[in-house]
C-alpha positions as CSV (number, residue, x, y, z in Angstrom):
1,M,131.6,96.3,98.4
2,L,129.4,99.4,98.4
3,Y,125.7,100.0,99.0
4,T,123.7,103.0,97.9
5,I,120.1,104.2,97.6
6,L,119.5,105.9,94.3
7,E,116.7,108.1,95.6
8,D,116.9,110.6,92.8
9,Q,116.1,108.1,90.0
10,D,112.8,109.0,88.3
11,L,112.1,105.5,87.0
12,K,108.7,104.0,86.1
13,S,107.8,100.6,84.7
14,P,105.2,101.1,82.0
15,R,102.3,98.8,81.8
16,V,101.2,97.4,78.5
17,N,98.1,99.3,77.4
18,G,97.7,100.8,80.8
19,P,99.0,103.6,83.1
20,D,102.5,103.7,84.4
21,R,103.3,101.8,87.6
22,P,103.9,104.2,90.5
23,Q,107.3,105.9,90.8
24,W,109.7,103.6,92.7
25,S,110.8,104.5,96.2
26,G,114.4,103.9,95.4
27,L,116.9,101.4,93.9
28,H,119.4,99.8,96.2
29,C,122.8,99.0,94.8
30,F,125.8,97.0,96.0
31,W,129.1,97.1,94.2
32,P,132.8,96.3,94.5
33,T,135.2,99.0,95.9
34,P,138.9,99.1,96.3
35,F,138.5,98.2,100.0
36,V,138.9,94.5,100.7
37,P,137.5,93.7,104.2
38,S,134.5,96.0,104.6
39,L,131.3,97.0,103.0
40,A,131.3,100.6,101.8
41,Y,128.1,102.7,101.8
42,A,126.8,105.7,99.9
43,E,123.5,107.4,99.8
44,H,123.0,109.2,96.5
45,R,121.3,112.5,97.2
46,K,122.3,116.1,97.3
47,D,123.6,116.1,100.9
48,A,125.7,113.0,100.5
49,V,128.6,113.1,102.9
50,E,132.3,112.5,102.3
51,D,134.0,109.1,102.0
52,V,135.0,107.6,105.2
53,V,137.3,102.6,106.7
54,G,138.8,99.9,105.0
55,R,141.9,98.8,103.3
56,S,142.7,99.3,99.7
57,S,143.2,96.4,97.3
58,A,146.9,97.2,97.4
59,G,146.9,96.7,101.1
60,E,147.5,100.2,102.4
61,A,145.3,101.6,105.2
62,V,142.6,104.0,104.2
63,E,140.8,106.5,106.5
64,R,137.2,105.3,106.3
65,L,134.7,105.1,109.1
66,E,132.6,101.9,109.0
67,R,129.2,102.1,110.6
68,P,125.9,100.2,110.5
69,I,123.6,100.8,107.6
70,E,120.6,102.8,109.0
71,I,117.2,102.4,107.3
72,P,114.5,104.1,109.4
73,G,112.0,101.5,110.6
74,M,114.1,98.6,109.4
75,S,117.5,98.8,111.1
76,Q,115.8,98.3,114.5
77,L,114.3,95.0,113.4
78,F,116.8,93.5,110.9
79,V,120.6,93.2,110.7
80,I,121.4,95.0,107.4
81,G,125.1,95.2,107.8
82,S,127.8,97.8,108.1
83,A,129.3,100.1,105.5
84,S,131.7,103.0,104.9
85,Q,130.2,106.0,103.3
86,D,130.4,107.0,99.7
87,A,133.4,104.8,98.6
88,N,134.3,104.7,94.9
89,L,133.7,101.9,92.5
90,A,136.8,99.7,92.2
91,S,139.1,100.8,89.4
92,A,139.6,97.3,88.0
93,P,138.4,95.4,86.2
94,A,137.1,97.8,83.5
95,K,133.6,96.3,83.6
96,F,131.6,94.3,86.1
97,P,128.8,91.8,85.6
98,M,125.4,93.0,87.0
99,I,122.8,91.1,88.9
100,V,119.2,92.5,89.4
101,L,117.4,91.5,92.6
102,S,113.7,91.0,93.3
103,H,112.3,90.9,96.8
104,G,109.4,88.8,98.1
105,T,105.8,89.9,98.3
106,G,105.5,92.7,100.8
107,G,109.2,92.8,101.4
108,S,111.7,95.3,100.2
109,A,115.0,95.7,98.3
110,M,116.9,95.8,101.5
111,Q,115.7,92.4,102.5
112,M,118.0,91.3,99.7
113,A,121.0,93.0,101.4
114,W,122.5,89.8,102.6
115,L,122.8,88.5,99.0
116,G,123.6,91.9,97.4
117,T,126.6,92.5,99.6
118,A,127.9,88.9,99.1
119,L,127.7,89.4,95.3
120,A,129.4,92.7,95.5
121,A,132.3,91.1,97.5
122,Q,132.8,88.8,94.6
123,G,132.9,91.5,91.9
124,Y,129.3,92.0,90.9
125,I,127.2,95.1,90.7
126,A,123.9,94.1,92.4
127,V,120.8,96.3,92.0
128,A,117.6,95.7,93.9
129,V,114.2,97.4,93.3
130,N,111.2,98.1,95.5
131,H,108.3,96.7,93.5
132,P,105.5,99.3,93.5
133,G,102.6,98.7,95.9
134,N,104.2,95.4,97.0
135,N,107.0,96.6,99.2
136,A,107.3,97.4,102.9
137,T,108.6,101.0,102.3
138,E,105.3,102.3,101.2
139,A,101.6,101.6,101.5
140,Y,100.5,98.2,100.3
141,T,97.9,98.0,97.5
142,A,95.8,95.2,96.3
143,Q,96.9,95.9,92.7
144,G,100.6,95.8,93.7
145,F,100.1,92.4,95.3
146,S,97.9,91.0,92.5
147,T,99.8,92.0,89.3
148,W,102.6,89.5,89.8
149,W,103.4,89.4,86.1
150,E,104.4,93.1,85.9
151,R,107.3,92.6,88.3
152,A,109.6,91.4,85.6
153,R,109.1,94.7,83.8
154,D,110.4,96.5,86.8
155,L,113.7,94.6,86.5
156,S,113.8,95.3,82.8
157,V,113.5,99.0,83.5
158,V,116.4,98.7,85.8
159,I,118.5,97.0,83.1
160,D,117.4,99.8,80.7
161,S,118.3,102.6,83.1
162,M,121.6,101.5,84.7
163,P,123.8,101.9,81.6
164,A,122.8,105.6,81.5
165,D,123.9,106.1,85.2
166,A,126.8,108.5,85.5
167,M,128.6,106.3,88.0
168,F,127.8,102.8,86.8
169,G,127.0,103.0,83.1
170,A,130.4,102.7,81.6
171,R,131.4,100.0,84.1
172,I,128.5,97.5,83.5
173,D,129.2,94.5,81.2
174,S,126.0,94.3,79.3
175,N,126.9,90.8,78.1
176,R,127.0,89.5,81.7
177,I,123.6,90.3,83.3
178,G,121.9,87.9,85.7
179,A,118.9,88.0,88.1
180,A,118.1,86.7,91.5
181,G,115.0,86.8,93.6
182,F,113.2,85.4,96.7
183,S,109.6,84.1,97.0
184,L,107.5,86.2,94.6
185,G,110.9,87.5,93.5
186,G,111.7,83.9,92.7
187,Y,108.5,83.7,90.6
188,T,109.8,86.8,88.9
189,M,113.0,84.9,88.0
190,I,111.0,82.2,86.2
191,E,109.0,84.9,84.3
192,I,112.0,86.9,83.2
193,A,113.6,83.7,82.0
194,G,110.7,83.1,79.7
195,G,108.0,81.3,81.7
196,I,104.5,82.4,80.8
197,T,102.1,83.1,83.6
198,D,98.7,81.5,83.3
199,P,96.2,82.7,85.9
200,E,93.7,80.0,84.8
201,A,96.2,77.3,85.5
202,F,96.7,78.7,89.0
203,K,92.9,78.8,89.6
204,E,92.6,75.2,88.4
205,F,95.2,74.0,90.8
206,C,93.6,75.9,93.7
207,A,90.2,74.4,92.9
208,S,91.6,70.9,92.9
209,S,92.5,68.3,95.5
210,R,96.2,69.3,95.0
211,A,95.7,72.8,96.4
212,D,98.1,73.9,99.1
213,N,99.1,77.0,101.0
214,I,100.2,78.8,97.9
215,C,96.4,79.2,97.3
216,T,95.9,81.2,100.5
217,S,96.4,84.9,101.1
218,P,99.8,85.8,102.4
219,P,100.1,87.1,105.9
220,E,101.4,90.4,104.5
221,F,98.0,90.9,102.8
222,P,95.3,88.7,104.4
223,T,92.5,89.6,102.0
224,L,94.5,89.1,98.8
225,V,92.5,86.1,97.4
226,E,89.2,88.0,97.8
227,D,90.7,91.2,96.5
228,F,92.1,89.6,93.4
229,D,88.7,88.1,92.6
230,K,87.0,91.5,93.2
231,L,89.5,93.4,91.1
232,S,89.2,91.0,88.2
233,K,85.4,91.6,88.2
234,T,85.1,95.3,89.0
235,D,88.3,97.2,88.3
236,P,88.9,98.3,84.6
237,E,92.6,99.0,85.2
238,F,93.2,95.6,86.7
239,Q,91.2,93.9,84.0
240,T,93.4,95.5,81.4
241,A,96.5,94.4,83.2
242,L,95.1,90.9,83.6
243,R,94.6,90.5,79.9
244,H,98.4,90.8,79.6
245,A,99.2,88.3,82.4
246,S,100.1,85.7,79.8
247,D,102.3,87.9,77.7
248,S,106.0,87.0,77.5
249,Y,108.2,89.1,79.9
250,R,111.4,87.4,78.9
251,D,114.3,89.8,78.9
252,P,117.0,88.4,76.6
253,R,119.7,90.5,78.3
254,V,119.3,88.3,81.4
255,R,121.5,85.2,80.8
256,A,121.0,83.3,84.1
257,V,118.5,83.3,87.0
258,F,118.8,82.3,90.6
259,A,115.5,81.6,92.3
260,I,115.2,81.4,96.1
261,A,112.1,79.7,97.4
262,P,110.2,80.6,94.2
263,A,106.5,81.0,94.5
264,L,103.5,80.4,92.3
265,G,104.6,77.2,90.5
266,P,101.0,76.3,89.6
267,A,100.7,79.6,87.7
268,F,103.0,78.1,85.0
269,R,102.0,75.2,82.8
270,P,104.7,72.5,82.1
271,A,104.8,73.3,78.4
272,S,105.7,76.9,79.2
273,L,108.5,75.9,81.6
274,A,109.9,73.4,79.1
275,K,110.7,76.3,76.7
276,I,113.0,78.1,79.1
277,A,116.4,78.0,77.5
278,L,118.8,79.7,80.0
279,P,120.5,78.5,83.1
280,V,118.2,78.3,86.2
281,M,119.2,77.5,89.7
282,I,116.7,77.0,92.5
283,V,117.2,76.8,96.3
284,A,114.5,76.3,99.0
285,G,113.9,75.0,102.5
286,Q,112.7,71.5,103.2
287,V,109.8,72.6,105.5
288,D,108.6,75.7,103.6
289,T,104.9,75.8,104.4
290,S,104.4,79.3,103.0
291,V,105.5,78.2,99.5
292,P,105.4,74.4,99.5
293,I,108.3,73.0,97.6
294,A,106.3,70.2,95.9
295,S,104.2,72.7,93.9
296,S,106.8,75.3,93.3
297,A,110.6,74.7,93.8
298,K,110.5,71.0,92.9
299,Y,107.9,71.6,90.2
300,F,110.0,74.2,88.5
301,A,113.1,72.1,88.7
302,A,111.3,69.1,87.2
303,N,109.9,71.0,84.3
304,I,112.7,73.5,83.4
305,P,115.4,71.9,81.2
306,G,118.7,71.7,83.0
307,A,117.5,73.5,86.1
308,K,119.6,72.9,89.3
309,L,117.9,72.4,92.6
310,T,119.2,72.6,96.2
311,I,116.9,71.9,99.1
312,F,118.2,72.8,102.5
313,P,117.3,69.9,104.8
314,G,116.0,69.9,108.4
315,S,113.8,72.7,109.7
316,V,114.7,75.3,107.0
317,A,111.5,77.1,106.1
318,H,110.6,80.2,104.0
319,Y,111.5,83.4,105.9
320,V,115.0,82.2,106.7
321,F,115.9,83.9,103.4
322,L,115.1,87.3,104.8
323,D,117.8,89.4,106.5
324,S,118.8,88.2,109.9
325,C,116.8,89.8,112.8
326,T,117.7,91.8,115.8
327,E,116.4,90.9,119.3
328,A,113.7,93.5,118.8
329,G,112.8,92.0,115.4
330,R,112.4,88.5,116.9
331,K,110.0,89.9,119.5
332,T,108.1,92.1,117.1
333,L,108.0,89.9,114.0
334,P,108.1,86.3,115.2
335,L,106.6,85.0,111.9
336,L,109.5,86.5,109.9
337,C,112.3,86.1,112.5
338,T,111.7,82.8,114.2
339,D,113.5,79.9,112.6
340,G,113.2,76.2,113.2
341,A,115.2,74.3,115.8
342,G,118.8,74.0,114.8
343,V,118.6,76.5,111.9
344,D,121.3,79.1,111.6
345,R,120.0,81.8,109.4
346,D,123.4,83.4,108.9
347,A,124.8,80.0,107.8
348,I,121.9,79.5,105.3
349,H,122.6,82.9,103.9
350,A,126.3,82.2,103.5
351,N,125.6,78.8,101.8
352,T,123.0,80.3,99.5
353,A,125.2,83.3,98.6
354,A,128.1,80.9,97.8
355,L,125.8,78.9,95.5
356,A,124.7,82.1,93.8
357,V,128.3,83.3,93.3
358,E,129.4,79.9,91.9
359,F,126.3,79.7,89.7
360,F,126.8,83.2,88.2
361,K,130.6,82.6,87.8
362,A,129.9,79.6,85.7
363,T,127.0,81.1,83.6
364,L,128.0,84.7,83.1
365,K,131.3,84.2,81.3
């Protein structure tokens, strides 16, 4: 496996009838290498260092130095994994399937590292993006948190751009592309699969007796509900974007989606979900109070034809699907890092990754 940050990519996701989304702060990629036991690492920029630990697929020892992945401000709080620097893409097979990854609201691409590395170990090129204005590597914006429907376009731009990449382009099998995402990234999965966002449906749900915690502002942006309402009344750019919320953002190149604790179920009407015609798998935790499973995970599964659903029992909640935490992370970010009694976050990650690998193996043939 290999991980890289493509910091030099000048990629933008154009809005329909509106200005470009801000330039991304980097794509994060994970891919198979000739080294069997270890994760390899590369940082694509002008001062990239030489390859350095592992073992080749033929079994001979290779001089590589494995070391923890260091992301300033993140490595101290989360366990991202270890890697060897700048290893090559495996020589075989000739082409690899690709999975695009979407993080949760206010998270980051590297919060999907636990899944990206697991996919790379099984022969997938996995590419995660930091969604503009809605990721932890840059300043949060009300627009970035509010224009949920534009996230699918970010993934489509990745799919547009990767085939032109000098390293990856010729090695990607364009007939085997899937997508996976967590929380708001899970919502993005439903959208890129063909679900149509309906903000009015969401408002109706939240004004009814059925309203639950999905109707409240997330802890990452405590004034989001009020800001969304204000933007919809006063901000011309947001008003333009909002008029396109119910456009289709289906990307036909994506052949299967894996949604982890998907959010915003009430933003989709059943008739829209019933038209989704590609394989969908959903996983979530039984006691998710941030994104209650009745109105999202179970609702999606009940209304998407053929959708598969796995609910982890016991005290498995929402943030268990983020990277595992260091001791400092548990002290600094208890909301994100504290799991319920008896919950083994690493085990949940391993089980979820195994489900994803099995799902994509069956659907991306």
